[in-house]
N, C-alpha and C positions, 0 to 999 in steps of 0.2 A: 507132252501134254497128256494129262490123265483127266478123264471125265468122272463126275460123281457116279457111283455105281447104281444110284436110284434114278437120277435125272440126266440131263445132258450138259450141265454146267461144268466147264473145265477148271482145273486148278490154276490156270493162267489168269482167271478173272481177278482183278485187284481186290484186296481186302476181303477175300472169301476163304476162310479157314476150312479145312477138311479134317474129319475125324473118322478113322476106320473106313476111308474111301467115300464118306458121305459129306456133302457140302452143308454149310451152315443154314442155307435156305430150306433144305429138306428137313433138317433137324428142327428148325423153328416151326415149319408146317406141321410136323408130327405132334407138337405141343398144343396146337389150337383146340382139339376136342376137350382138353382138360381145363380150358378157360371157362369161367362162369360168365357167359356173355350177357345174361340178364342182369347180373350185378354190374357189368361194365356199362350197360345202358343206363342204369340208375346213376352211375358215376358221371355219365355225360350230362344228365339232367341237373345233377348237383353242381357241376361245373358251370352250366349256363345260369343257374340261379345265383351262384356266388359271384358272377361277373355281369351284373345288370348294366346295360348300356345307357339307359335313360334317354335314348334317342330313337330314331326311326328303325335302326337295324340292330339286331341282337348279335350278329357276327358277320364275318367276311368269309366267303369261300374263295380260295385261290383257284382260278378257273382257266382252263384252256378251251373250254367249250366241248370237251370230249366226253366219253362215257362216264368217267369218274366224277367230273364236274357236275354232269347232269344228275347222277345218282345222289351225290352229297346234297345238292340244292334241293332235290325232291324229297330226300329223307328229312332234312332239317325242316322243310315246310310241313311235311307229314307230322312231325313231332310238335308242331305248333309254334315254331320260332321264325324270325324274320331275317333271312340272309341277304347280303349284298354280294353279288359275284364280281370279283375283280380279276381282270385279265392283264397280264404283262404281255403286250403284243409280241407275237413270235417273230422270228427273223424274216420269214417269207411266207405269209399266210396263203394257204391253198384255197381253191374254190370250195372244197368240202369243209375246210376249217371255217371259212366265212359263213357258210350255211348253218353250221352247227352252233357257232356263237350266236347267230341271229335266232336260232331255235331256242337256245337256252334263255334268251331274253324274253321269251313268251311266259316264263315262269317266275322270274325274279328280276329285280333291278340289276343293271350291270354297268360297270365302268371298264373301259379299255384305256390303258396308259401306253402311249407310243413314244419312246425317245426318238431323237433325230435319226432318220433313216440313213442319211449319208454317213453319219458316225457308225451306225450299226453295221453297214456293209463293210466298212474298214475293219471293224472288230471281228466280223465273221472271217475275213481273209487273214487277219493276224492270228486269230485263234487256230485256224487251220494250219498256217505256216509254222507257228511257234510251238504248239503243243498237239497238233493233229486233232483239234476239236473245233469244227466250224460252228458248233452250237454254244461255245463258251459264253457269249453275251446273253443268250437266252437263259442259260442256267443261272447267270448272275441276277438277271432281272426277275425271274419267277420267284426267287427267294427274297428279293428286296421290295418289289413293288406292292404286294398285298400288305406287308407290314407298314410301309410308308403311308398307304391310304388309311389303314386302321388308325395310325397315330394321328393323321390329319383330321379324321372324322370322329376321333375319340370312340372308336368301336373296340371293345376290350378283348375280343376273341377272333382268331383267324384259324380256319381249318384247311388242312391239306388232305390228301388221300391216305394211302398206306404208308407205313414206315418202310422205306426201301430196304433197310438192312434186315428187317424181319421177313419181308416178302421175297427178296432176291439174293440175300446174303450180305454179310458184313462182319466186322470185327466182333469178337465175343463181348456180349453185354449190350451192344448197341441195338440189338433187336428188341430190347425191352423198353426203349424210349417211347413215351407217350407225347412228349412235348419237344418241339423244335426250338432250339436255343441258338444264340449267336455262335456259341462254340460249335454246335452241330453244323451250322451254315458254313463256317470257315473251314470245317473239315470235309463236309460232304457236298457243299454247294458249288463246287467247281473252282475254288480259290487256291487249292494247294499247288497246282502246277503253274498258275498264272494269276497275278493279281492286277487290279486296275492300275495301280501306281507303276507297274512294269511297262505300261503302254503309253504313258505320257511322253510325247515327243515322237512316237512312232506314227508315220504317215500323217504328220501334222496334227495329231490329237493333243488336246489340252487337258489339264486337270478338270476344268469345267465340263468338257465333253464326257469325262469318265464318271461324273457324279452319280448318274442313275445306276451305275454298276458297282459302286462302292457299298460294302456292307453297312446298312443303316440302323442296325438293331441297337437302340439305346436302352440300356437297362433301367434308366430313370423313367421311361415311358411305360404306362400301365397297359401293355398289350401282351397277351400270351398267344402262342401259336401251337396248335395241337394236331396230331394225326387222327383223322376220323377212324382209321383202321384199328386204333387202339381201343375203341369203344364199340365198334360193330365189326363182326367178322368180315374180312375182305374177300370179295369174289369178283374178279374182273368180268367174268361172263354174266353174272347176275346184273352187274352194273350196266353192261352193254345191252342186255335184254330190256332193262327198265328204260334206258335212254332211247333205244330204237322204237320202243312202244310209244314214246312221247315225241317222236319226230326226228331223232338224230340220224344223220346219214352215215352209212357204213360202206367201206370198200377196201379190199386189200391194197395197201398203197404201193407195194413193190414185190418183185419175185422173191426177194430175200426175207420176206415176212411170212408168218403163219396165220396170225389173226387178221380179221378184217375190221377191227374196231379199236385200234390203238395207233397213236401217233399220226393222226390224219391231218393235223393243222399246219405243220411246218414242212415246206418243201425241201429244206436242207437236211432233214433228219436222215434221208437215205445216205447222203455222204457221211454224216456223223456215224451212222451204223457201219458203213463200209470201212471207214478207217478203224473203227473198233475191231472189226474182224481182222484187218491187216496187223494190228498191234498185238491182239491177244488170241487170235485163232477161233473166235466165236462171234456170232452176230445176233441180230434181233430174233431170228427164228429159234435159235437155241434157247434163248431166255423164255420165249413164249411157249414153246413146246415143253420146257421143263415145268412151267406152271401147270400145264394140262396133264403132264404125267403125274404130278403130285395129287391132282384132283381126280385121277382115274379116268380122264377123258380120252387118253390114248396110251397104248403100252410103249415101253421104251424102245423096243425093236422097230416098231412102225414109225415112231418119231425119228429114230436115227436114219431110217431109209429116206424119209422126206427131207431131213436136214441135209443129207449128202447130195440131194438133187438140186438144192437151191442155195446153199451157203456159199457166200463169196460172190454172188451175182452182182454185177455192177448196176447201180440205180439210174439207168438212163432216163427213166420216168419215175417220178415219185408223187403219188396222189394227184396225178393229172398235170404235173409240171415237169418239163423236160430239163435235163441237166444244163443245156445251153442257156436257159433263162437264168439259172443260178450263176453260171459263169459270167454272164453279162452284168448281173447285179454286183459281183465281186470284182469286175474289171480284170478277169483272169482268162487266159487262154487254156485250151485243152492240154497243150504241152506243159504249161506251168502247173496245172493240176496234177498231171501224171508225175512230174518230178516230186511234188509234195507227197503223193501217195507212195511212190517208191521209197522215199526217205523214212516214212513211218511204217513200212512193211517189215515185220520181224522175220528176216530171211532165215535166221537160225532155227526159229520155230518151224517154219514151213519146210525147211530142209529135213527136219526130223520127221515131220508128218508125211513127207512125200509130196509130189507136185499136186496142187489143187487148182480148181478153175480160177481162183483168185490170181494166180501167177501168169495167166494169159493177159499180157499187158494191154491196158486201155490205149487205143490208137486215136 
């Protein structure tokens, strides 16, 4: 495993090409100063004018209640438009997540869409067991639900946050996308390794149970989905400061994290990130520290020292929720969880790296 010579992202991260030892995220970040952001803002206004809703809301903001949701809602209000915040309910909402969703509702109308929780728990377990992704159903609904609400309410525009391929790395050319399309969702929305149809019949699930998780993007419906970061320079720390100033709660959710303002809503995110580390040799702290290195908030050597002290830590508690509560939701024992974690641990990778804290098995 080789890390980017500028940040801490490793070449084991999927779909992240390197050139001369530099990851695609660092190369994208280096291009930001050359972008005419004033012109991009004018393009945003032109987009809004060309898609009049004729109703109560000008657009939908896909919302988790976190820092980015707060910032986008507040920015759209500042610019004189009327947003509706739409949340695809997360797998296991934390107390902090609940508080932040309620806080966001102080500024804009909100809708929370919650599919059957018994079905969701089955999908969490199946995602974990089949592809090592406990958050698979969350990823499916966050890209489906806002679009479905926009279609139902005839709201022509939906905004998400940053383009992930520009901000964190992705295949060449994808970092330039301003619009989220059905093709983008099928490629980057969590459907490549596991599709809803694969799960029909598993644990008694029916095709009807899987409907909220099926890609719903109908090209005949006049709804466009755009990345807000394509029109306004993206800065997670600026977003967090703006959100906290308006009442958003912050707290570092687990030892394996660096920021105290990200991924606070879903208690299962800790296990998601832990399996990511076992698969690819890097976790959430590496991603967050890499953003801060690019922005000059920390130097690479200091970031590496911190990373070595926390990476691979098991998420016994995540944002105030103990892992036992998650296992109860999944109807899973500690032993069953450990067997799944062992199965998705890339032993060859860790053998090359030398023994890491990750390999002190969960008891």
